[in-house]
C-alpha positions in Angstrom: 208.0 -19.0 106.5 209.1 -15.4 106.0 207.9 -13.6 102.8 210.6 -13.1 100.1 211.8 -9.5 100.3 211.3 -7.5 97.2 213.7 -4.8 95.8 211.5 -1.8 96.5 212.9 -1.1 100.0 214.0 2.5 100.6 217.2 1.5 102.4 219.2 -1.7 102.7 218.1 -4.2 105.4 220.7 -5.4 107.9 221.9 -9.0 108.0 224.8 -10.8 109.6 226.3 -12.6 106.6 226.0 -12.1 102.8 227.4 -14.8 100.5 227.7 -12.8 97.3 228.1 -13.7 93.6 228.4 -17.5 93.7 226.6 -20.2 91.7 223.7 -20.7 94.2 222.1 -24.1 94.1 219.0 -24.0 96.3 217.8 -27.6 96.0 214.3 -26.2 96.6 211.1 -27.5 95.1 211.8 -25.6 91.9 215.4 -26.7 91.7 216.3 -23.0 91.3 219.9 -22.1 90.5 221.1 -18.5 90.5 224.2 -17.9 88.5 225.4 -15.5 89.9 223.3 -15.4 93.1 223.5 -14.3 96.7 222.3 -15.6 100.0 221.6 -13.4 103.0 221.7 -14.8 106.6 220.5 -13.3 109.8 221.0 -15.2 113.0 220.5 -18.9 112.2 218.1 -18.4 109.2 218.3 -17.6 105.5 216.5 -14.3 105.0 216.9 -13.7 101.3 218.1 -15.6 98.3 218.1 -14.8 94.6 220.1 -13.1 91.8 223.0 -10.9 92.9 221.5 -7.7 91.4 218.4 -8.2 93.5 219.8 -9.4 96.8 223.1 -7.3 97.2 221.2 -4.0 96.7 218.7 -4.9 99.4 220.9 -6.1 102.2 223.7 -4.6 104.2 225.8 -7.3 105.9 228.0 -7.2 108.9 230.2 -9.5 106.9 230.2 -10.1 103.1 231.9 -13.1 101.5 232.9 -12.9 97.9 231.7 -16.2 96.4 232.6 -15.5 92.8 234.2 -18.7 91.3 232.4 -20.8 94.0 229.2 -22.8 94.4 226.9 -22.1 97.3 224.6 -25.0 98.3 222.8 -26.5 101.3 224.8 -28.4 103.9 225.0 -32.2 103.5 223.1 -34.6 105.8 225.0 -37.8 106.6 222.2 -40.2 107.4 224.3 -43.0 108.9 227.8 -42.8 110.5 229.9 -44.4 113.3 232.2 -41.7 114.5 233.7 -43.8 117.2 235.2 -46.0 114.4 237.6 -43.2 113.3 240.5 -44.6 115.2 240.4 -47.8 113.1 240.4 -46.3 109.6 242.1 -48.4 107.0 241.7 -51.8 108.7 239.4 -54.7 108.0 240.4 -55.1 104.4 239.0 -57.8 102.2 236.2 -59.0 104.4 232.5 -59.2 103.8 230.1 -57.8 106.3 229.8 -60.6 108.8 233.5 -61.6 109.0 234.3 -57.8 109.1 232.1 -57.5 112.2 233.2 -60.7 113.9 237.0 -60.5 113.2 237.4 -56.7 113.2 234.7 -54.4 114.4 233.4 -56.3 117.4 236.9 -56.7 118.9 237.6 -53.0 118.2 234.3 -52.0 119.8 235.0 -54.0 122.9 238.4 -52.4 123.3 237.3 -48.7 122.9 237.3 -46.7 126.1 235.3 -43.6 126.9 238.1 -41.1 126.0 238.9 -43.0 122.8 235.2 -42.6 121.8 235.2 -38.8 122.6 238.4 -38.2 120.6 237.3 -40.3 117.7 233.9 -38.5 117.6 235.7 -35.2 117.6 238.0 -36.3 114.8 235.0 -37.6 112.8 233.1 -34.4 113.3 236.0 -32.3 112.1 236.4 -34.4 109.0 232.6 -34.1 108.3 232.6 -30.3 108.6 235.7 -30.0 106.4 233.8 -31.8 103.6 230.5 -29.9 103.9 228.5 -32.2 106.2 226.4 -30.1 108.5 224.2 -32.8 110.0 225.2 -36.3 111.1 223.2 -39.2 112.5 225.9 -41.0 114.5 225.1 -44.6 115.4 227.2 -44.9 118.6 227.6 -48.3 120.2 231.0 -48.3 122.0 230.9 -47.6 124.9 227.3 -46.8 125.6 227.3 -45.9 129.3 225.4 -42.6 129.8 228.4 -40.5 130.6 230.2 -41.6 127.4 227.1 -41.1 125.2 226.6 -37.6 126.5 230.3 -36.8 126.2 230.2 -37.8 122.5 227.1 -35.6 122.0 228.9 -32.7 123.6 232.0 -33.3 121.5 230.1 -33.4 118.2 228.2 -30.2 119.1 231.3 -28.4 120.3 232.9 -29.1 116.9 230.0 -27.3 115.3 227.8 -30.1 113.9 224.1 -30.7 114.3 222.4 -34.1 114.3 221.8 -37.0 116.7 223.7 -39.6 118.7 221.7 -42.7 118.1 222.6 -44.8 121.2 223.2 -48.4 120.0 221.4 -51.0 122.1 221.7 -54.8 122.2 219.7 -55.9 125.3 219.8 -59.6 126.2 221.5 -62.0 123.8 218.9 -63.6 121.4 219.1 -67.0 119.9 219.9 -65.4 116.5 222.8 -63.5 118.0 224.1 -66.8 119.5 223.9 -68.6 116.2 225.7 -65.7 114.4 228.5 -65.6 116.9 228.2 -62.2 118.6 230.8 -62.1 121.5 229.5 -62.1 125.0 231.6 -59.1 125.9 229.3 -56.9 123.8 226.4 -57.6 126.1 226.8 -55.2 129.0 223.1 -54.4 129.8 219.8 -56.2 129.9 217.0 -55.1 127.6 215.4 -53.0 130.3 218.7 -51.5 131.4 219.3 -50.4 127.7 216.0 -48.7 127.6 216.5 -47.1 131.0 220.0 -45.8 130.1 218.7 -44.4 126.8 215.8 -42.7 128.6 218.2 -41.2 131.1 220.4 -39.8 128.2 217.3 -38.3 126.5 216.1 -36.7 129.7 219.5 -35.2 130.5 219.8 -33.9 126.9 216.2 -33.1 125.9 215.3 -33.0 122.2 215.2 -29.6 120.6 217.2 -28.0 123.4 220.6 -28.5 121.7 222.0 -29.0 118.2 222.7 -32.7 118.9 219.9 -35.0 120.2 219.9 -38.5 121.6 218.0 -41.1 119.7 217.2 -44.7 120.7 218.9 -47.2 118.4 218.4 -51.0 118.6 221.6 -52.0 117.0 220.4 -54.4 114.3 216.9 -55.6 113.6 218.1 -59.1 112.6 219.6 -60.0 116.0 218.3 -57.7 118.8 215.4 -58.5 121.2 212.0 -57.7 119.7 211.0 -56.1 123.1 214.0 -53.8 122.7 212.8 -52.6 119.4 209.3 -52.0 120.8 210.8 -50.0 123.7 212.9 -47.9 121.3 209.9 -47.0 119.2 208.0 -46.0 122.3 210.8 -43.9 123.5 211.1 -42.1 120.2 207.3 -41.4 120.2 207.4 -40.2 123.8 210.3 -37.8 123.3 209.3 -36.7 119.7 212.5 -38.0 118.1 213.4 -40.5 115.3 214.8 -44.0 116.1 217.6 -45.7 114.2 218.7 -49.2 113.4 220.7 -51.3 110.9 218.3 -53.2 108.6 219.0 -56.0 106.2 222.5 -55.0 105.3 223.7 -58.5 104.8 222.1 -61.0 102.5 221.7 -63.5 105.4 219.9 -61.0 107.8 216.4 -61.5 106.6 216.8 -65.3 106.3 218.1 -65.6 109.9 215.2 -63.5 111.2 212.7 -65.5 109.1 214.1 -68.8 110.5 213.9 -67.5 114.1 210.5 -65.7 114.0 208.7 -66.9 110.9 208.6 -63.4 109.4 211.0 -61.0 107.8 212.3 -58.1 109.9 210.6 -55.2 108.1 207.4 -57.3 107.7 207.4 -57.7 111.5 207.8 -54.0 112.1 204.9 -53.2 109.8 202.7 -56.0 111.4 203.4 -54.7 114.9 202.6 -51.1 114.0 206.2 -50.1 114.7 207.1 -48.7 111.2 206.3 -45.1 110.6 208.0 -41.8 109.7 210.1 -41.9 112.9 212.0 -45.0 111.7 215.4 -44.5 110.1 216.7 -47.7 108.6 220.4 -47.9 107.7 221.2 -49.9 104.5 217.9 -51.8 103.9 219.5 -53.6 100.9 217.9 -57.0 101.2 214.2 -56.1 101.2 211.6 -58.0 99.3 208.7 -56.4 97.4 206.4 -56.5 100.4 208.9 -54.8 102.7 209.7 -52.1 100.1 205.9 -51.4 100.0 205.7 -51.3 103.8 208.6 -48.8 104.1 207.1 -46.6 101.4 203.5 -46.6 102.6 204.6 -45.6 106.1 207.0 -42.9 104.8 209.9 -44.4 106.8 213.4 -43.2 106.3 216.3 -45.2 104.7 219.9 -44.3 104.7 221.7 -45.5 101.5 225.4 -46.0 102.1 226.9 -47.0 98.7 230.6 -46.6 99.6 230.5 -49.0 102.5 228.1 -51.3 100.7 230.7 -51.5 97.9 233.7 -51.9 100.3 232.0 -54.8 102.1 230.4 -56.2 98.9 227.0 -56.1 100.7 224.8 -55.4 97.7 222.9 -52.5 96.0 219.9 -50.9 97.6 216.6 -50.8 95.6 216.8 -47.0 95.3 214.2 -46.5 92.6 211.6 -48.9 94.0 211.9 -47.4 97.5 211.6 -43.8 96.4 208.7 -44.7 94.1 207.0 -46.5 97.0 207.2 -43.3 99.1 210.2 -43.9 101.3 212.4 -41.0 102.4 215.9 -41.9 101.2 219.0 -40.1 102.6 222.6 -40.8 101.9 225.2 -41.8 104.5 228.9 -42.4 104.7 228.7 -45.3 107.2 231.6 -43.7 109.0 235.4 -43.7 108.8 235.9 -47.5 108.9 233.4 -48.9 106.4 233.2 -45.9 104.1 236.7 -44.7 104.9 236.0 -41.1 104.0 233.2 -38.9 105.3 232.8 -37.3 101.9 229.3 -36.8 100.6 230.6 -35.9 97.1 232.1 -39.4 96.9 228.8 -40.9 98.3 226.7 -39.0 95.7 229.0 -40.3 92.9 229.0 -43.8 94.2 225.2 -43.7 94.4 224.9 -43.0 90.7 227.6 -45.4 89.6 226.3 -48.2 91.8 222.7 -47.9 90.5 223.8 -47.6 86.9 226.2 -50.6 87.1 223.5 -52.7 88.8 220.8 -51.9 86.3 223.1 -51.5 83.3 221.2 -48.2 82.7 223.0 -44.8 82.7 219.6 -43.1 83.1 218.6 -45.1 86.2 219.8 -42.3 88.5 220.9 -38.7 87.7 223.1 -36.1 89.4 220.2 -33.8 90.4 218.6 -36.7 92.3 221.9 -37.6 94.1 222.3 -34.0 95.3 218.7 -33.9 96.5 219.2 -37.1 98.5 222.4 -35.7 100.1 220.6 -32.4 101.1 216.9 -31.9 101.1 215.8 -35.6 101.5 218.5 -35.9 104.2 216.8 -33.1 106.1 213.4 -34.8 105.8 215.0 -38.1 107.0 216.7 -36.5 110.0 213.7 -34.4 110.9 215.8 -31.2 111.0 214.1 -29.3 108.2 217.5 -28.6 106.7 218.8 -29.3 103.2 217.5 -26.4 101.2 218.3 -22.8 100.7 215.1 -20.8 100.9 213.8 -17.9 102.9 213.2 -19.0 106.5 215.3 -22.2 106.2 218.0 -23.0 108.7 221.3 -21.5 107.6 223.3 -24.7 107.0 225.3 -23.8 104.0 228.4 -25.0 102.1 230.7 -23.0 99.8 232.7 -25.0 97.3 235.7 -23.5 95.5 235.3 -24.2 91.7 238.5 -22.5 90.6 240.4 -25.8 90.5 241.6 -27.7 87.4 239.5 -30.8 88.1 236.4 -28.6 88.3 236.8 -26.4 85.2 235.2 -25.7 82.9 231.8 -25.5 84.6 228.9 -26.1 82.2 226.3 -27.5 84.6 227.0 -26.6 88.3 225.1 -29.6 89.7 226.9 -32.0 87.5 230.3 -30.5 88.4 229.5 -30.8 92.1 228.3 -34.4 91.9 230.8 -35.9 89.5 234.0 -33.8 89.9 234.0 -32.2 93.3 235.4 -33.7 96.5 235.3 -32.9 100.2 238.7 -31.0 100.0 237.1 -28.5 97.6 234.9 -27.1 100.4 236.0 -23.6 101.3 233.5 -22.8 104.0 230.9 -24.6 106.1 228.2 -22.8 108.0 226.0 -24.5 110.6 223.0 -22.7 112.1 224.3 -19.4 110.8 227.7 -19.8 112.3 230.9 -20.2 110.2 232.5 -23.4 111.6 235.0 -24.1 108.8 237.0 -21.7 106.7 240.5 -20.9 105.6 241.4 -24.6 105.7 240.5 -25.2 109.4 237.6 -25.9 111.8 237.4 -22.7 113.8 236.1 -24.4 117.0 238.7 -27.2 117.3 242.4 -27.2 117.8 243.0 -29.6 114.9 246.8 -30.0 115.4 246.3 -31.2 119.0 243.4 -33.4 118.0 245.3 -35.2 115.2 248.2 -35.9 117.5 246.0 -37.3 120.3 244.0 -39.3 117.8 247.1 -40.9 116.4 248.5 -41.8 119.8 245.2 -43.2 121.0 244.7 -45.2 117.8 248.0 -46.9 118.1 247.4 -47.9 121.7 243.8 -49.0 120.9 245.0 -51.2 118.0 247.5 -53.0 120.2 244.9 -53.4 123.0 242.4 -54.9 120.5 245.1 -57.3 119.3 245.3 -55.8 115.8 249.0 -55.1 115.5 249.3 -57.7 112.6 246.6 -55.8 110.7 248.9 -52.8 110.4 251.3 -54.5 108.0 251.6 -52.3 104.9 251.4 -55.2 102.5 249.0 -57.6 104.3 247.0 -59.9 102.0 
């Protein structure tokens, strides 16, 4: 960590970028807010942060951005997404989680081809950057051949995001999967082949050599092969990454696992020594007290996805109990099909409203906590060290325009951001010190061509999947 620079220098110090005069929300350990404040960036790191009068006199920037009337905060971490689902946005209406999977998402996943996946991932990455997301954990499971997985990783990185492509694995079809009706067409690889392909992807794109890593991701704890989970955990440990899975999203998930194995899924992970800080569990809604305790004691990560949980009526995660137990809780959008918008402002607000409605207590969760989950805790969950603005931190930064009718007056900056802002209020997104979104466009992507191609591919894909009837504007 670099020492904080003090104002007694004889001449200004050079930096690459100075964000000057905004309401700077650091989300650091002190919850410091500088109003007005400035942030100096050199290379891919924050080199100074503090009040305007202190910082602007010390630093001479190659580029200075006037942030008066704006908020400056850490980039958001999306702890669970499915970018390949971007071509099916708006479908699957009125279904709970299991019918949604069986009648909609599995057929869609089977119909997706490699180029569909690449275009969808690029579209999702652009949407994420436009709304201030700088890190995404993308659970990719269609298709999962190595060339497609690596192409998706390159596409996400080329758009400007950091994060991980968590390669979804099924392995051989378990008895639980048979009982629950998973289609045979999903099963393209044996358990060993899944692990071998994932290893190949991780070797061809080694961790920490690029902005977007490959993680192993047994698709869902409730119905994948236990040996697949063991192998995924071993791969993560060997390569020094996290591993990712869906966990107890539906109310029937723990019950079906208990019936098949005589133990609940998270209880099994803990018993087998597979649950630690490398685990990132998406949803984790239907945990019992013992499972909450296990997740917390082992400092495992959980992605809370309140927008998709509400859309599918899956339930409300035990946020307070998990955090009190010691779990690292991030927030996630769950992608363009279940969450419908990759907008962490919406996710923060839904987090608060869902918890308050569930507990009938307006003090059960507060806006400061929601912002921390979307930024600092997300960085802990993803293992990126991002999510705060402090000297030496990675320069992942979002600038939000506050000069808009729905954001004025501003009395408390954090409250304004969490309750009133939306993704379209983002004026600039910076990832690893590079400006990747400004002036209403992602600078590394031809958005007009992308949107046209995405629309064309989506229409063909919907027909190929047999979903033409689902496009009726007044379908009930």
